mmCIF file of the N, C-alpha and C atoms, coordinates in Angstrom:
data_MODEL
# 
_entry.id   MODEL 
# 
loop_
_atom_site.group_PDB 
_atom_site.id 
_atom_site.type_symbol 
_atom_site.label_atom_id 
_atom_site.label_alt_id 
_atom_site.label_comp_id 
_atom_site.label_asym_id 
_atom_site.label_entity_id 
_atom_site.label_seq_id 
_atom_site.pdbx_PDB_ins_code 
_atom_site.Cartn_x 
_atom_site.Cartn_y 
_atom_site.Cartn_z 
_atom_site.occupancy 
_atom_site.B_iso_or_equiv 
_atom_site.pdbx_formal_charge 
_atom_site.auth_seq_id 
_atom_site.auth_comp_id 
_atom_site.auth_asym_id 
_atom_site.auth_atom_id 
_atom_site.pdbx_PDB_model_num 
ATOM 1   N N  . MET A 1 1  ? 110.892 65.871  109.486 1.00 0.00 ? 1  MET A N  1 
ATOM 2   C CA . MET A 1 1  ? 111.018 66.980  110.414 1.00 0.00 ? 1  MET A CA 1 
ATOM 3   C C  . MET A 1 1  ? 111.526 68.208  109.664 1.00 0.00 ? 1  MET A C  1 
ATOM 4   N N  . LYS A 1 2  ? 110.832 69.318  109.845 1.00 0.00 ? 2  LYS A N  1 
ATOM 5   C CA . LYS A 1 2  ? 111.204 70.531  109.120 1.00 0.00 ? 2  LYS A CA 1 
ATOM 6   C C  . LYS A 1 2  ? 112.143 71.394  109.946 1.00 0.00 ? 2  LYS A C  1 
ATOM 7   N N  . LYS A 1 3  ? 113.128 71.925  109.281 1.00 0.00 ? 3  LYS A N  1 
ATOM 8   C CA . LYS A 1 3  ? 114.022 72.885  109.914 1.00 0.00 ? 3  LYS A CA 1 
ATOM 9   C C  . LYS A 1 3  ? 113.620 74.279  109.471 1.00 0.00 ? 3  LYS A C  1 
ATOM 10  N N  . ASP A 1 4  ? 114.229 75.287  110.054 1.00 0.00 ? 4  ASP A N  1 
ATOM 11  C CA . ASP A 1 4  ? 113.936 76.658  109.650 1.00 0.00 ? 4  ASP A CA 1 
ATOM 12  C C  . ASP A 1 4  ? 114.295 76.854  108.189 1.00 0.00 ? 4  ASP A C  1 
ATOM 13  N N  . GLY A 1 5  ? 113.371 77.453  107.424 1.00 0.00 ? 5  GLY A N  1 
ATOM 14  C CA . GLY A 1 5  ? 113.632 77.726  106.023 1.00 0.00 ? 5  GLY A CA 1 
ATOM 15  C C  . GLY A 1 5  ? 113.283 76.587  105.093 1.00 0.00 ? 5  GLY A C  1 
ATOM 16  N N  . GLU A 1 6  ? 112.719 75.500  105.629 1.00 0.00 ? 6  GLU A N  1 
ATOM 17  C CA . GLU A 1 6  ? 112.366 74.360  104.791 1.00 0.00 ? 6  GLU A CA 1 
ATOM 18  C C  . GLU A 1 6  ? 110.859 74.209  104.654 1.00 0.00 ? 6  GLU A C  1 
ATOM 19  N N  . ASP A 1 7  ? 110.122 75.302  104.624 1.00 0.00 ? 7  ASP A N  1 
ATOM 20  C CA . ASP A 1 7  ? 108.674 75.211  104.502 1.00 0.00 ? 7  ASP A CA 1 
ATOM 21  C C  . ASP A 1 7  ? 108.252 75.390  103.044 1.00 0.00 ? 7  ASP A C  1 
ATOM 22  N N  . LEU A 1 8  ? 108.845 74.575  102.164 1.00 0.00 ? 8  LEU A N  1 
ATOM 23  C CA . LEU A 1 8  ? 108.500 74.626  100.751 1.00 0.00 ? 8  LEU A CA 1 
ATOM 24  C C  . LEU A 1 8  ? 107.184 73.896  100.544 1.00 0.00 ? 8  LEU A C  1 
ATOM 25  N N  . SER A 1 9  ? 106.311 74.467  99.726  1.00 0.00 ? 9  SER A N  1 
ATOM 26  C CA . SER A 1 9  ? 105.032 73.831  99.471  1.00 0.00 ? 9  SER A CA 1 
ATOM 27  C C  . SER A 1 9  ? 105.040 73.167  98.104  1.00 0.00 ? 9  SER A C  1 
ATOM 28  N N  . LEU A 1 10 ? 104.260 72.147  97.981  1.00 0.00 ? 10 LEU A N  1 
ATOM 29  C CA . LEU A 1 10 ? 104.128 71.441  96.714  1.00 0.00 ? 10 LEU A CA 1 
ATOM 30  C C  . LEU A 1 10 ? 103.098 72.152  95.841  1.00 0.00 ? 10 LEU A C  1 
ATOM 31  N N  . PRO A 1 11 ? 103.146 71.950  94.525  1.00 0.00 ? 11 PRO A N  1 
ATOM 32  C CA . PRO A 1 11 ? 102.179 72.620  93.644  1.00 0.00 ? 11 PRO A CA 1 
ATOM 33  C C  . PRO A 1 11 ? 100.728 72.302  93.974  1.00 0.00 ? 11 PRO A C  1 
ATOM 34  N N  . GLY A 1 12 ? 100.452 71.130  94.520  1.00 0.00 ? 12 GLY A N  1 
ATOM 35  C CA . GLY A 1 12 ? 99.074  70.759  94.833  1.00 0.00 ? 12 GLY A CA 1 
ATOM 36  C C  . GLY A 1 12 ? 98.585  71.276  96.169  1.00 0.00 ? 12 GLY A C  1 
ATOM 37  N N  . ASP A 1 13 ? 99.458  71.818  96.986  1.00 0.00 ? 13 ASP A N  1 
ATOM 38  C CA . ASP A 1 13 ? 99.058  72.300  98.309  1.00 0.00 ? 13 ASP A CA 1 
ATOM 39  C C  . ASP A 1 13 ? 98.155  73.518  98.187  1.00 0.00 ? 13 ASP A C  1 
ATOM 40  N N  . LYS A 1 14 ? 97.225  73.618  99.141  1.00 0.00 ? 14 LYS A N  1 
ATOM 41  C CA . LYS A 1 14 ? 96.331  74.779  99.136  1.00 0.00 ? 14 LYS A CA 1 
ATOM 42  C C  . LYS A 1 14 ? 97.076  76.011  99.620  1.00 0.00 ? 14 LYS A C  1 
ATOM 43  N N  . LYS A 1 15 ? 96.782  77.141  98.979  1.00 0.00 ? 15 LYS A N  1 
ATOM 44  C CA . LYS A 1 15 ? 97.385  78.396  99.418  1.00 0.00 ? 15 LYS A CA 1 
ATOM 45  C C  . LYS A 1 15 ? 96.586  78.939  100.599 1.00 0.00 ? 15 LYS A C  1 
ATOM 46  N N  . PRO A 1 16 ? 97.238  79.659  101.510 1.00 0.00 ? 16 PRO A N  1 
ATOM 47  C CA . PRO A 1 16 ? 96.485  80.244  102.621 1.00 0.00 ? 16 PRO A CA 1 
ATOM 48  C C  . PRO A 1 16 ? 95.529  81.315  102.114 1.00 0.00 ? 16 PRO A C  1 
ATOM 49  N N  . ALA A 1 17 ? 94.410  81.454  102.796 1.00 0.00 ? 17 ALA A N  1 
ATOM 50  C CA . ALA A 1 17 ? 93.409  82.441  102.394 1.00 0.00 ? 17 ALA A CA 1 
ATOM 51  C C  . ALA A 1 17 ? 93.948  83.852  102.608 1.00 0.00 ? 17 ALA A C  1 
ATOM 52  N N  . TYR A 1 18 ? 93.511  84.753  101.758 1.00 0.00 ? 18 TYR A N  1 
ATOM 53  C CA . TYR A 1 18 ? 93.927  86.142  101.898 1.00 0.00 ? 18 TYR A CA 1 
ATOM 54  C C  . TYR A 1 18 ? 93.211  86.770  103.081 1.00 0.00 ? 18 TYR A C  1 
ATOM 55  N N  . THR A 1 19 ? 93.947  87.533  103.863 1.00 0.00 ? 19 THR A N  1 
ATOM 56  C CA . THR A 1 19 ? 93.347  88.204  105.005 1.00 0.00 ? 19 THR A CA 1 
ATOM 57  C C  . THR A 1 19 ? 92.927  89.609  104.597 1.00 0.00 ? 19 THR A C  1 
ATOM 58  N N  . MET A 1 20 ? 92.074  90.207  105.392 1.00 0.00 ? 20 MET A N  1 
ATOM 59  C CA . MET A 1 20 ? 91.603  91.561  105.091 1.00 0.00 ? 20 MET A CA 1 
ATOM 60  C C  . MET A 1 20 ? 92.745  92.561  105.205 1.00 0.00 ? 20 MET A C  1 
ATOM 61  N N  . ASN A 1 21 ? 93.697  92.310  106.108 1.00 0.00 ? 21 ASN A N  1 
ATOM 62  C CA . ASN A 1 21 ? 94.834  93.223  106.240 1.00 0.00 ? 21 ASN A CA 1 
ATOM 63  C C  . ASN A 1 21 ? 95.679  93.229  104.982 1.00 0.00 ? 21 ASN A C  1 
ATOM 64  N N  . ARG A 1 22 ? 95.925  92.049  104.416 1.00 0.00 ? 22 ARG A N  1 
ATOM 65  C CA . ARG A 1 22 ? 96.720  91.961  103.194 1.00 0.00 ? 22 ARG A CA 1 
ATOM 66  C C  . ARG A 1 22 ? 95.979  92.616  102.031 1.00 0.00 ? 22 ARG A C  1 
ATOM 67  N N  . LEU A 1 23 ? 94.675  92.401  101.951 1.00 0.00 ? 23 LEU A N  1 
ATOM 68  C CA . LEU A 1 23 ? 93.876  93.007  100.887 1.00 0.00 ? 23 LEU A CA 1 
ATOM 69  C C  . LEU A 1 23 ? 93.891  94.530  101.008 1.00 0.00 ? 23 LEU A C  1 
ATOM 70  N N  . ALA A 1 24 ? 93.725  95.049  102.217 1.00 0.00 ? 24 ALA A N  1 
ATOM 71  C CA . ALA A 1 24 ? 93.738  96.492  102.424 1.00 0.00 ? 24 ALA A CA 1 
ATOM 72  C C  . ALA A 1 24 ? 95.103  97.080  102.080 1.00 0.00 ? 24 ALA A C  1 
ATOM 73  N N  . LEU A 1 25 ? 96.166  96.378  102.428 1.00 0.00 ? 25 LEU A N  1 
ATOM 74  C CA . LEU A 1 25 ? 97.511  96.856  102.112 1.00 0.00 ? 25 LEU A CA 1 
ATOM 75  C C  . LEU A 1 25 ? 97.702  96.958  100.607 1.00 0.00 ? 25 LEU A C  1 
ATOM 76  N N  . TRP A 1 26 ? 97.292  95.935  99.857  1.00 0.00 ? 26 TRP A N  1 
ATOM 77  C CA . TRP A 1 26 ? 97.460  95.959  98.407  1.00 0.00 ? 26 TRP A CA 1 
ATOM 78  C C  . TRP A 1 26 ? 96.582  97.012  97.747  1.00 0.00 ? 26 TRP A C  1 
ATOM 79  N N  . ILE A 1 27 ? 95.400  97.285  98.313  1.00 0.00 ? 27 ILE A N  1 
ATOM 80  C CA . ILE A 1 27 ? 94.555  98.354  97.772  1.00 0.00 ? 27 ILE A CA 1 
ATOM 81  C C  . ILE A 1 27 ? 95.240  99.699  97.964  1.00 0.00 ? 27 ILE A C  1 
ATOM 82  N N  . VAL A 1 28 ? 95.818  99.929  99.142  1.00 0.00 ? 28 VAL A N  1 
ATOM 83  C CA . VAL A 1 28 ? 96.514  101.195 99.405  1.00 0.00 ? 28 VAL A CA 1 
ATOM 84  C C  . VAL A 1 28 ? 97.736  101.328 98.508  1.00 0.00 ? 28 VAL A C  1 
ATOM 85  N N  . VAL A 1 29 ? 98.534  100.270 98.393  1.00 0.00 ? 29 VAL A N  1 
ATOM 86  C CA . VAL A 1 29 ? 99.734  100.309 97.555  1.00 0.00 ? 29 VAL A CA 1 
ATOM 87  C C  . VAL A 1 29 ? 99.354  100.507 96.089  1.00 0.00 ? 29 VAL A C  1 
ATOM 88  N N  . GLY A 1 30 ? 98.314  99.823  95.642  1.00 0.00 ? 30 GLY A N  1 
ATOM 89  C CA . GLY A 1 30 ? 97.859  99.965  94.259  1.00 0.00 ? 30 GLY A CA 1 
ATOM 90  C C  . GLY A 1 30 ? 97.328  101.354 93.970  1.00 0.00 ? 30 GLY A C  1 
ATOM 91  N N  . ALA A 1 31 ? 96.594  101.926 94.909  1.00 0.00 ? 31 ALA A N  1 
ATOM 92  C CA . ALA A 1 31 ? 96.069  103.272 94.721  1.00 0.00 ? 31 ALA A CA 1 
ATOM 93  C C  . ALA A 1 31 ? 97.205  104.289 94.669  1.00 0.00 ? 31 ALA A C  1 
ATOM 94  N N  . PHE A 1 32 ? 98.217  104.122 95.505  1.00 0.00 ? 32 PHE A N  1 
ATOM 95  C CA . PHE A 1 32 ? 99.364  105.033 95.488  1.00 0.00 ? 32 PHE A CA 1 
ATOM 96  C C  . PHE A 1 32 ? 100.125 104.912 94.173  1.00 0.00 ? 32 PHE A C  1 
ATOM 97  N N  . GLY A 1 33 ? 100.314 103.698 93.697  1.00 0.00 ? 33 GLY A N  1 
ATOM 98  C CA . GLY A 1 33 ? 100.987 103.489 92.417  1.00 0.00 ? 33 GLY A CA 1 
ATOM 99  C C  . GLY A 1 33 ? 100.201 104.084 91.264  1.00 0.00 ? 33 GLY A C  1 
ATOM 100 N N  . ALA A 1 34 ? 98.883  103.914 91.281  1.00 0.00 ? 34 ALA A N  1 
ATOM 101 C CA . ALA A 1 34 ? 98.039  104.490 90.231  1.00 0.00 ? 34 ALA A CA 1 
ATOM 102 C C  . ALA A 1 34 ? 98.106  106.013 90.269  1.00 0.00 ? 34 ALA A C  1 
ATOM 103 N N  . TYR A 1 35 ? 98.135  106.590 91.473  1.00 0.00 ? 35 TYR A N  1 
ATOM 104 C CA . TYR A 1 35 ? 98.253  108.044 91.595  1.00 0.00 ? 35 TYR A CA 1 
ATOM 105 C C  . TYR A 1 35 ? 99.565  108.534 90.987  1.00 0.00 ? 35 TYR A C  1 
ATOM 106 N N  . LEU A 1 36 ? 100.667 107.857 91.302  1.00 0.00 ? 36 LEU A N  1 
ATOM 107 C CA . LEU A 1 36 ? 101.958 108.265 90.748  1.00 0.00 ? 36 LEU A CA 1 
ATOM 108 C C  . LEU A 1 36 ? 101.972 108.138 89.230  1.00 0.00 ? 36 LEU A C  1 
ATOM 109 N N  . LEU A 1 37 ? 101.430 107.057 88.721  1.00 0.00 ? 37 LEU A N  1 
ATOM 110 C CA . LEU A 1 37 ? 101.398 106.833 87.277  1.00 0.00 ? 37 LEU A CA 1 
ATOM 111 C C  . LEU A 1 37 ? 100.547 107.886 86.577  1.00 0.00 ? 37 LEU A C  1 
ATOM 112 N N  . LEU A 1 38 ? 99.349  108.115 87.084  1.00 0.00 ? 38 LEU A N  1 
ATOM 113 C CA . LEU A 1 38 ? 98.451  109.078 86.438  1.00 0.00 ? 38 LEU A CA 1 
ATOM 114 C C  . LEU A 1 38 ? 98.961  110.506 86.565  1.00 0.00 ? 38 LEU A C  1 
ATOM 115 N N  . SER A 1 39 ? 99.526  110.866 87.709  1.00 0.00 ? 39 SER A N  1 
ATOM 116 C CA . SER A 1 39 ? 100.044 112.226 87.854  1.00 0.00 ? 39 SER A CA 1 
ATOM 117 C C  . SER A 1 39 ? 101.233 112.446 86.927  1.00 0.00 ? 39 SER A C  1 
ATOM 118 N N  . GLY A 1 40 ? 102.040 111.411 86.713  1.00 0.00 ? 40 GLY A N  1 
ATOM 119 C CA . GLY A 1 40 ? 103.149 111.523 85.768  1.00 0.00 ? 40 GLY A CA 1 
ATOM 120 C C  . GLY A 1 40 ? 102.663 111.690 84.343  1.00 0.00 ? 40 GLY A C  1 
ATOM 121 N N  . ILE A 1 41 ? 101.645 110.928 83.971  1.00 0.00 ? 41 ILE A N  1 
ATOM 122 C CA . ILE A 1 41 ? 101.095 111.038 82.614  1.00 0.00 ? 41 ILE A CA 1 
ATOM 123 C C  . ILE A 1 41 ? 100.477 112.413 82.403  1.00 0.00 ? 41 ILE A C  1 
ATOM 124 N N  . PHE A 1 42 ? 99.681  112.875 83.357  1.00 0.00 ? 42 PHE A N  1 
ATOM 125 C CA . PHE A 1 42 ? 99.061  114.195 83.217  1.00 0.00 ? 42 PHE A CA 1 
ATOM 126 C C  . PHE A 1 42 ? 100.108 115.299 83.235  1.00 0.00 ? 42 PHE A C  1 
ATOM 127 N N  . GLY A 1 43 ? 101.173 115.115 83.998  1.00 0.00 ? 43 GLY A N  1 
ATOM 128 C CA . GLY A 1 43 ? 102.249 116.103 84.012  1.00 0.00 ? 43 GLY A CA 1 
ATOM 129 C C  . GLY A 1 43 ? 102.952 116.196 82.671  1.00 0.00 ? 43 GLY A C  1 
ATOM 130 N N  . MET A 1 44 ? 103.180 115.061 82.025  1.00 0.00 ? 44 MET A N  1 
ATOM 131 C CA . MET A 1 44 ? 103.811 115.074 80.698  1.00 0.00 ? 44 MET A CA 1 
ATOM 132 C C  . MET A 1 44 ? 102.881 115.690 79.659  1.00 0.00 ? 44 MET A C  1 
ATOM 133 N N  . LEU A 1 45 ? 101.596 115.405 79.774  1.00 0.00 ? 45 LEU A N  1 
ATOM 134 C CA . LEU A 1 45 ? 100.641 115.971 78.817  1.00 0.00 ? 45 LEU A CA 1 
ATOM 135 C C  . LEU A 1 45 ? 100.506 117.479 78.998  1.00 0.00 ? 45 LEU A C  1 
ATOM 136 N N  . ALA A 1 46 ? 100.605 117.953 80.227  1.00 0.00 ? 46 ALA A N  1 
ATOM 137 C CA . ALA A 1 46 ? 100.478 119.385 80.483  1.00 0.00 ? 46 ALA A CA 1 
ATOM 138 C C  . ALA A 1 46 ? 101.681 120.154 79.948  1.00 0.00 ? 46 ALA A C  1 
ATOM 139 N N  . ARG A 1 47 ? 102.856 119.531 79.948  1.00 0.00 ? 47 ARG A N  1 
ATOM 140 C CA . ARG A 1 47 ? 104.060 120.206 79.441  1.00 0.00 ? 47 ARG A CA 1 
ATOM 141 C C  . ARG A 1 47 ? 104.088 120.242 77.918  1.00 0.00 ? 47 ARG A C  1 
ATOM 142 N N  . ALA A 1 48 ? 103.416 119.309 77.279  1.00 0.00 ? 48 ALA A N  1 
ATOM 143 C CA . ALA A 1 48 ? 103.465 119.210 75.812  1.00 0.00 ? 48 ALA A CA 1 
ATOM 144 C C  . ALA A 1 48 ? 102.651 120.307 75.141  1.00 0.00 ? 48 ALA A C  1 
# 
């Protein structure tokens, strides 16, 4: 019988499938991170 917080999975257990909402969230977060990284690099290059 499982209690709250005891839902540990074994290494052989299947992982849940990725949902479209999770994929869309990571695309948005990744795009925002890439924008910050690239704008910082271009900003440093412009000052040099």
